[in-house]
C-alpha positions in Angstrom: 21.2 57.9 13.6 17.7 56.7 12.6 19.1 53.4 11.6 20.8 53.0 15.0 17.5 53.8 16.7 15.6 51.2 14.6 18.2 48.5 15.5 18.5 49.5 19.2 14.9 49.8 20.0 13.3 47.2 17.7 16.1 45.0 16.3 15.3 46.2 12.7 18.1 46.3 10.2 18.0 49.6 8.3 19.9 51.1 5.3 20.2 54.8 5.4 19.9 56.0 1.8 20.3 59.7 0.8 18.8 60.6 -2.6 19.8 63.5 -4.8 16.6 64.2 -6.8 15.7 67.4 -8.6 11.9 66.8 -8.5 9.2 65.2 -6.5 8.4 62.8 -9.4 12.1 61.8 -9.6 12.2 61.1 -5.9 9.0 58.9 -6.1 10.3 56.9 -9.1 13.7 56.4 -7.4 12.2 55.1 -4.1 9.6 53.0 -6.0 12.5 51.3 -7.9 14.3 50.5 -4.7 11.2 49.1 -2.9 11.6 45.4 -4.0 14.8 45.3 -1.9 13.2 46.3 1.4 10.4 45.3 3.7 9.4 48.9 4.5 10.3 52.5 3.8 10.7 55.3 6.4 10.7 58.7 4.8 12.8 61.4 6.5 13.5 65.1 6.3 11.0 65.9 3.5 9.2 69.2 3.9 5.6 70.0 3.2 3.8 70.1 0.8 6.1 67.7 -1.1 6.0 65.1 1.7 2.2 64.6 1.3 2.5 64.0 -2.5 5.5 61.6 -2.0 3.9 59.5 0.7 0.5 59.4 -1.0 2.1 58.3 -4.3 4.3 55.6 -2.8 1.6 54.2 -0.6 -0.6 53.8 -3.7 2.1 52.1 -5.7 3.8 49.9 -3.2 2.7 46.9 -1.2 5.0 47.4 1.8 4.8 49.9 4.7 5.6 53.5 3.8 5.8 55.9 6.7 6.8 59.6 6.9 8.0 59.7 10.5 8.2 63.5 10.6 4.5 63.6 10.0 3.0 60.6 11.7 5.5 60.0 14.5 4.9 63.3 16.2 1.2 62.9 15.6 1.0 59.5 17.3 3.1 60.4 20.3 1.4 63.7 20.9 -2.1 62.1 20.5 -1.3 59.5 23.1 -0.2 62.2 25.5 -3.3 64.2 24.7 -5.7 61.3 25.4 -4.1 61.0 28.9 -4.1 64.7 29.6 -7.8 64.8 28.6 -8.5 62.0 31.0 -6.7 63.7 33.9 -8.7 66.9 33.3 -12.0 65.1 32.7 -12.4 66.4 29.2 -14.1 64.9 26.2 -12.1 65.3 23.0 -15.2 66.1 21.0 -15.8 69.2 23.2 -12.4 70.7 23.5 -11.1 73.8 21.6 -7.7 73.2 20.2 -5.2 75.7 18.7 -2.3 74.5 16.7 0.7 76.7 15.9 2.3 75.5 12.7 0.9 74.3 9.4 3.6 72.0 8.2 3.7 68.2 7.8 3.6 67.3 11.5 0.9 69.8 12.3 -1.4 68.6 9.6 -0.7 65.0 10.5 -1.6 65.7 14.1 -4.9 67.3 13.2 -5.9 64.5 10.9 -5.1 61.9 13.5 -7.0 63.9 16.2 -10.0 63.9 13.9 -9.9 60.1 14.0 -9.9 60.3 17.8 -12.9 62.5 17.9 -11.8 66.1 17.6 -14.5 68.1 15.9 -13.2 70.2 12.9 -15.2 73.3 14.0 -13.3 73.3 17.3 -9.9 73.7 15.7 -8.0 76.8 14.8 -4.6 76.5 12.9 -2.1 79.3 12.9 0.9 79.7 10.7 3.5 82.4 10.3 0.9 84.8 8.8 -1.7 84.2 11.5 -4.9 82.2 11.8 -6.1 80.2 8.8 -9.5 82.0 8.4 -12.0 82.0 5.6 -11.1 84.4 2.9 -7.4 84.5 3.7 -5.2 84.5 0.5 -1.7 85.2 1.7 0.6 82.2 2.2 -2.1 79.7 1.4 -1.9 76.3 -0.4 -4.3 73.5 -1.0 -3.2 71.6 2.1 -3.7 74.6 4.4 -7.1 75.3 2.8 -8.5 72.2 4.4 -8.1 73.9 7.8 -9.6 77.4 7.2 -12.4 78.4 9.6 -15.0 81.1 9.8 -13.5 83.1 12.7 -12.7 86.7 13.7 -9.5 85.5 15.3 -6.4 86.7 13.4 -3.5 86.1 15.7 -2.3 83.3 17.9 -3.3 85.5 20.9 -6.8 85.8 19.5 -7.0 82.1 18.9 -5.8 81.0 22.3 -8.5 82.9 24.3 -10.5 80.3 26.1 -8.8 77.4 24.3 -8.4 74.1 26.1 -5.4 72.7 24.2 -2.4 74.2 22.4 -0.2 72.2 20.1 3.0 74.0 19.1 4.9 72.7 16.0 6.3 76.0 15.0 9.1 78.0 16.7 10.7 79.4 19.8 8.9 81.7 22.2 5.8 82.2 20.1 3.5 81.8 23.1 3.7 84.5 25.8 2.6 84.1 29.5 -0.3 86.4 28.7 -1.5 84.0 26.0 -1.2 81.1 28.5 -3.2 83.0 31.1 -6.0 83.6 28.6 -6.6 79.9 28.1 -9.3 77.8 29.9 -8.8 76.1 33.3 -6.2 73.4 33.4 -4.8 74.2 30.0 -3.0 71.5 28.0 0.1 72.9 26.3 2.2 70.8 24.1 5.1 73.1 23.0 6.9 70.7 20.7 9.3 73.0 18.7 12.9 71.8 19.0 15.3 72.6 20.4 13.4 75.6 21.9 9.7 75.3 22.6 7.0 77.8 21.9 7.0 78.6 25.6 9.7 77.6 28.1 8.6 74.8 30.4 9.6 76.5 33.6 8.1 79.8 32.5 4.8 78.1 31.7 4.6 76.2 35.0 5.5 79.4 36.9 2.8 81.3 35.0 0.0 78.7 35.7 0.2 76.1 38.3 -2.6 74.2 36.6 -1.0 73.9 33.2 -0.2 70.4 31.8 2.9 70.7 29.7 4.7 68.6 27.2 7.7 69.5 25.0 10.2 67.8 22.7 12.9 68.2 25.3 14.3 65.3 27.3 15.2 67.5 30.3 11.5 68.2 31.0 8.6 65.9 31.8 6.4 64.5 29.0 8.9 64.5 26.1 7.1 64.0 22.8 9.8 61.9 21.1 9.3 60.1 17.9 11.5 57.2 19.0 8.4 56.0 21.0 6.7 55.3 17.7 8.5 54.5 14.5 10.7 51.5 15.6 7.7 49.7 17.2 5.2 50.6 14.5 7.5 49.1 11.9 8.3 46.1 14.1 4.6 45.2 14.3 3.9 45.9 10.6 6.9 43.9 9.4 6.2 40.9 11.6 2.8 40.4 9.9 4.3 41.4 6.5 1.8 44.2 6.3 1.1 45.8 2.9 1.1 49.3 4.5 0.5 51.4 7.6 -3.0 52.8 7.8 -5.0 54.9 10.2 -6.1 51.9 12.2 -2.5 50.9 12.9 -1.6 54.4 13.9 -4.5 54.6 16.3 -3.6 51.3 17.8 -0.1 52.7 18.5 -1.7 55.8 20.1 -3.9 53.8 22.4 -1.1 51.3 23.3 1.2 54.2 24.4 -1.6 55.9 26.3 -2.3 52.6 28.1 1.3 51.9 29.0 1.7 55.3 30.7 -0.8 54.1 33.3 1.2 51.1 34.2 3.8 51.1 37.1 7.2 52.1 35.8 10.1 49.6 36.1 13.2 50.4 38.2 15.4 50.2 35.1 13.5 53.1 33.6 13.7 55.1 36.8 17.4 54.4 37.0 18.0 55.5 33.4 16.5 58.9 34.2 17.9 59.3 37.7 14.5 59.3 39.3 13.0 57.2 42.1 9.4 57.9 41.1 7.3 58.0 37.9 3.5 57.7 38.0 0.7 58.5 35.7 -0.2 62.1 36.1 0.4 65.6 34.8 4.2 65.0 34.7 3.9 61.5 33.2 1.5 61.4 30.3 3.5 59.1 28.0 6.1 56.4 28.6 9.8 57.4 28.6 11.8 56.6 25.4 14.0 54.1 27.2 11.1 52.1 28.6 11.7 48.6 27.2 8.0 47.7 27.5 7.1 50.0 24.6 8.2 47.3 22.2 5.8 44.7 23.4 2.9 47.1 24.0 3.0 49.0 20.6 4.2 46.3 18.2 1.5 43.7 19.0 -1.1 46.4 18.9 0.0 47.5 15.5 0.2 43.9 14.3 -3.3 43.1 15.6 -4.7 46.2 13.8 -3.0 45.1 10.6 -4.6 41.7 10.8 -8.0 43.1 11.8 -8.2 45.5 8.8 -6.8 43.0 6.3 -3.4 44.6 5.6 -1.5 41.7 7.1 -0.2 38.9 4.8 0.4 36.7 7.8 -1.7 35.9 10.8 0.3 35.4 14.1 -0.5 34.3 17.6 -0.4 37.6 19.5 0.3 36.0 22.9 3.3 34.1 21.5 4.4 37.2 19.5 4.4 39.3 22.7 6.5 36.6 24.5 8.9 36.6 21.5 9.3 40.4 21.7 9.9 40.2 25.5 12.7 37.7 24.7 14.5 40.2 22.6 15.1 42.3 25.7 15.5 39.6 28.3 17.6 36.9 26.8 17.0 34.8 29.8 13.3 34.6 28.7 14.6 33.3 25.3 16.4 30.5 27.1 13.4 29.7 29.2 10.7 30.1 26.5 9.5 26.5 26.9 9.6 26.8 30.7 7.7 30.1 30.5 4.9 28.5 28.4 4.7 25.6 30.9 4.6 28.0 33.9 1.8 30.0 32.3 -0.3 26.8 32.3 0.4 26.1 35.9 -2.9 27.4 37.4 -1.1 30.1 39.5 1.5 28.2 41.5 2.3 30.0 44.8 5.8 31.2 45.0 7.2 32.5 48.3 9.6 35.5 48.0 11.5 35.6 51.3 12.7 39.3 50.9 9.2 40.8 50.5 10.2 44.4 51.1 13.0 44.4 48.5 12.0 46.7 45.6 13.4 44.4 42.9 11.6 41.5 44.4 8.4 43.5 44.5 8.8 44.5 40.9 9.5 40.9 39.7 6.6 39.6 41.8 4.3 42.2 40.2 5.5 41.0 36.7 4.9 37.4 37.6 1.4 38.2 38.9 0.5 40.4 35.9 1.6 37.8 33.4 -0.3 35.0 35.1 2.9 33.2 35.9 2.4 32.8 39.7 0.6 34.0 42.7 3.5 35.7 44.7 3.6 35.2 48.5 5.7 38.0 50.0 7.3 37.3 53.4 8.5 39.9 55.9 7.2 42.6 58.1 3.6 43.1 56.7 3.5 46.8 57.4 6.9 47.4 55.7 5.9 45.3 52.7 2.6 47.3 52.2 4.3 50.6 52.7 7.0 49.8 50.2 4.4 48.5 47.7 2.4 51.7 48.2 5.5 53.8 47.5 6.2 51.9 44.4 2.5 52.0 43.4 2.3 48.2 43.2 -1.0 46.6 43.9 -0.9 43.6 46.2 -4.4 42.4 45.2 -2.9 39.4 43.2 -0.4 38.6 46.0 -0.4 37.4 49.5 1.6 38.9 52.4 2.9 36.7 55.2 4.5 38.1 58.4 6.2 35.3 60.3 5.9 37.2 63.6 2.1 37.4 63.5 1.2 34.3 61.3 -1.0 31.7 62.9 1.2 28.9 61.6 4.2 30.2 63.6 3.9 27.9 66.6 3.3 24.8 64.4 6.3 25.6 62.3 8.5 26.1 65.4 7.5 22.6 66.6 8.1 21.0 63.2 11.5 22.8 62.8 12.5 21.8 66.4 11.6 18.2 65.6 13.8 18.3 62.5 16.8 19.9 64.1 16.7 19.1 67.9 19.3 16.4 67.5 21.4 18.7 65.3 22.2 21.1 68.1 19.1 23.4 67.8 17.3 24.3 71.1 13.6 25.1 71.3 14.5 28.8 72.0 16.7 28.8 68.9 13.9 27.2 66.8 11.6 30.0 67.9 14.1 32.6 66.7 14.9 30.8 63.5 11.3 30.5 62.3 11.0 34.3 62.6 13.4 34.5 59.7 11.4 34.8 56.5 13.5 32.4 54.5 13.2 29.7 57.0 9.4 30.4 57.4 9.1 30.2 53.6 10.9 26.8 53.5 8.6 25.5 56.2 5.6 26.7 54.1 7.1 24.8 51.2 7.4 21.4 53.0 3.9 21.9 54.4 2.6 22.3 50.9 1.4 25.9 51.5 3.5 27.2 48.6 4.9 25.5 45.6 8.3 27.1 45.4 10.7 29.4 47.3 13.0 32.2 46.2 15.4 33.9 48.6 18.8 35.5 49.0 18.6 38.6 46.8 20.2 40.7 49.6 21.8 37.9 51.7 24.9 35.6 51.4 24.4 32.4 49.4 25.8 30.1 52.1 23.5 31.6 54.7 20.5 30.9 52.5 21.3 27.5 51.1 22.0 25.8 54.4 18.4 26.1 55.8 17.1 24.8 52.4 19.0 21.5 52.9 18.0 21.4 56.6 14.3 21.8 55.9 13.5 20.9 52.3 16.2 18.2 51.9 17.0 16.0 49.0 14.6 14.1 46.8 14.0 10.5 47.7 16.7 8.4 45.9 19.1 11.3 45.5 22.4 11.3 47.2 23.7 14.7 46.2 22.8 18.2 45.1 24.4 20.6 42.6 24.3 24.2 41.5 23.4 24.7 37.8 23.6 27.7 35.5 21.9 27.7 32.1 23.8 29.9 29.7 22.9 31.3 26.3 26.0 32.1 24.3 26.7 32.4 20.6 23.4 30.8 19.7 23.9 27.8 22.0 22.2 26.8 25.3 24.7 25.3 27.8 24.1 23.7 31.1 27.0 24.2 33.6 27.4 22.3 36.8 28.5 22.2 39.6 28.9 25.9 40.1 27.7 26.6 43.7 27.2 23.6 46.0 30.0 20.9 46.4 33.4 22.1 47.5 34.7 18.5 47.4 34.2 16.1 44.5 34.4 12.4 44.2 33.7 10.2 41.1 30.4 9.2 42.7 29.3 12.8 43.2 30.4 13.8 39.7 28.4 11.0 38.2 25.3 12.1 40.2 25.8 15.8 39.2 26.0 14.7 35.5 22.8 12.7 35.7 20.9 15.5 37.5 22.0 18.1 35.0 21.1 15.9 32.1 17.7 15.4 33.6 17.2 19.1 33.9 18.2 19.7 30.3 15.7 17.1 29.2 13.0 18.9 31.3 13.7 21.9 29.0 13.3 19.7 25.9 17.0 19.9 25.2 18.6 16.5 24.3 21.6 16.3 26.6 25.1 15.7 25.3 27.3 15.5 28.4 31.0 16.3 28.5 32.9 15.5 31.7 35.6 18.2 31.7 39.2 18.0 32.7 42.6 19.4 31.8 43.2 15.9 30.2 41.9 14.5 26.9 40.9 10.9 27.2 43.9 9.7 29.3 46.5 12.1 27.8 47.6 13.0 31.3 47.8 10.8 34.3 46.5 12.5 37.4 44.1 11.7 40.2 41.7 14.4 39.1 41.5 13.1 35.6 41.1 9.6 36.8 38.2 10.7 39.0 36.5 12.1 36.0 37.1 9.0 33.9 35.6 6.9 36.7 32.6 9.1 36.9 32.0 8.6 33.2 32.0 4.9 33.6 29.5 5.1 36.5 27.1 7.1 34.5 27.4 4.8 31.5 26.6 1.8 33.8 23.6 3.6 35.5 22.2 5.6 32.6 23.2 3.7 29.4 20.9 5.8 27.2 22.6 9.0 28.2 25.1 10.5 25.6 28.2 11.2 27.7 32.0 11.2 27.2 35.2 12.3 28.9 37.4 13.1 30.4 38.0 15.9 27.9 39.2 19.4 27.7 36.7 22.2 27.3 37.5 23.1 23.7 37.2 19.4 22.7 33.7 19.4 24.3 32.4 22.5 22.5 34.2 22.3 19.1 33.0 19.1 17.2 35.9 19.4 14.7 38.4 18.8 17.5 36.7 15.6 18.4 36.2 14.4 14.9 39.8 15.1 13.8 41.6 13.9 16.9 39.3 11.7 18.9 37.0 10.0 16.3 36.2 7.3 18.9 34.3 9.8 21.0 30.6 8.8 21.6 29.4 12.4 21.4 27.3 13.1 18.3 28.0 16.8 18.3 29.1 19.7 20.5 28.4 19.1 24.2 25.6 21.2 25.8 26.0 19.8 29.3 29.4 20.7 30.8 30.3 19.0 34.1 33.3 20.5 35.8 35.7 18.5 37.9 35.2 20.8 40.9 33.0 23.7 42.0 35.7 26.4 41.7 36.2 25.5 38.0 32.5 25.7 37.3 32.0 28.9 39.3 34.9 30.7 37.6 33.9 29.5 34.1 30.3 30.7 34.3 31.3 34.1 35.5 33.9 34.5 32.8 31.3 33.4 30.2 28.8 36.0 31.6 31.2 38.9 32.0 33.6 38.5 29.1 31.8 36.1 26.7 28.5 38.0 26.6 26.5 34.9 27.9 23.1 35.4 29.4 22.9 33.1 32.4 20.0 31.9 34.4 20.6 30.5 37.9 21.8 29.3 40.2 19.3 26.4 40.1 19.8 23.9 42.9 19.4 20.4 41.6 18.3 17.3 43.6 16.0 19.0 46.2 12.8 17.6 47.4 10.9 20.7 46.2 11.9 23.9 44.2 13.8 26.2 46.6 16.3 28.5 45.0 18.8 31.0 46.3 19.1 34.0 44.0 22.4 35.7 43.2 23.1 38.4 45.7 22.0 41.7 44.2 20.2 39.9 41.3 18.3 42.3 39.0 14.5 42.2 38.3 14.9 40.2 35.1 17.1 37.6 36.9 14.5 37.3 39.7 11.7 37.0 37.1 13.6 34.3 35.2 14.2 32.3 38.4 10.5 32.6 39.2 9.8 31.0 35.8 12.2 28.2 36.6 10.6 27.7 40.1 7.0 27.6 38.7 8.0 25.3 35.8 9.8 22.9 38.2 6.8 22.9 40.6 4.5 22.1 37.6 6.7 19.3 36.5 6.8 17.8 40.0 3.0 18.0 40.2 2.7 16.3 36.8 5.1 13.5 38.0 3.1 13.0 41.1 -0.2 12.8 39.1 1.3 10.2 36.8 2.6 8.1 39.7 -0.8 8.3 41.4 -2.6 7.3 38.1 -0.2 4.4 37.6 -0.6 3.1 41.1 -4.3 3.6 41.0 
């Protein structure tokens, strides 16, 4: 199970080894002898006090990370939760009184880590099955417990808890009574972490005291102290800098990263996973949820940075690039767009208009774009509704703009401009006034006026209803005769460019040639050398049909107009993507390898193919990207998710940046 968690949460391959060893020394020698095979060692299910000796000996002997999760995992997660609970109750860790029930590996690790965070030893009382660890006690003691004896008259858990600020339970079921809880200080912090049954039941505790701040090890109550929030990501960060170990600085970095993440707005994907519509930093949300994908790129970089800072790292990495790489592990669309993302980050905050400003997915994606410095979002729609929705989602609009077409000062001007554009296309002045109230049309008018750099629309609308106004208002680039819908797909380690998938219901050889050139141009903009295959059911004249002839004619047109472009066809799809088929059967083909630009003979073929690739082939697709427009304006897939909207924002900003660079070069050349 641990191996599955490592792989699922941090993409770390793990071998689960069970050892039959009669002594601690034999265990240490066996693990040490295995160490050269592995990048790190996670120790599991080893009781105190043997676990202390084993971990200490292995850390001293080995130059790879050694980590006993049962000790340190609980300590790290609980400490992160405690920092936030102390903040909520306006307490200083150096002044709190803490009682810990349990004297095993996890309890001792918790105390030692809390010392690092500022807990004063004299403010701690530890309680085991025999009672308080007090000076002079002999029964049930060992050298590890001796570290925590205190001069106190308290002898029982009830004695220890009187007036205490914080309780850590790492012991057993129902050891804390309501009376004990009532005896604690105001706003007591109770982390009852015994599993499966805590030291005091969550519902009993909250009924007993309304001011209690509770955490347990249970997933069915708020504030689950779950080790999966720690070990996968700590190892990820340590391994990625080839750390020689995991030390206190790295653990503390993980603590602070988790505490910080809990204060950030929670993504919809996390809320959906837990069947909740609302999570926000507070007494019932002290630490992130285990299924929060952001933990990976909060904790791992923090651990890696600490390892580099304290000299344990063998390799120095660029933390910003590393964070992007970790994000790409979860959003494969980001991996496809890594170059575009880097370009967009340098764009000096291009303004992107989001036509559905009240949509919760749009707001979340816009927030991500703003936080990552990708764009300055411009949210269109009813201003009051947008602000109310953002407030419900606890999203700050400080780094965004809100535009309400109904009250915007540019409304009359845009009505006149739209009427001038469309009055000979059947649009009356009255209809123009109504049309410009629609956020997507207003956004497109902002785009052509240069008030935004790109437009995204359509997340809850029909594609055809959204794309038509784009062509009416934005239009085609000068010198372009056609447009096309492109999807970029990542599948089996390849990046493919698929067109036309969304725009042209009728194809001609001329249009196919234009689509091929536009798609190849887009691939080049992503630094991918295009190899274009013009697809058909025929291989190089094997079948005589008007459709195959049209494709052949398109190939000849492209070769005449873009002689430097690597293109061939007509060919079947498997011939295009399997080089062996070409080399064995069609050695005359001019393609130097598997095609990465696939041009379909008609839109229905392209549309069907990308959806099959996505749904059955496991492809990650980004799109649809409309090619040939005068400015970046894109229609999202209906019901697109947050990641898809974010990815299309990346495309929009990158394309706007490339357009700006082209204009600057042209001006410089003409000047």
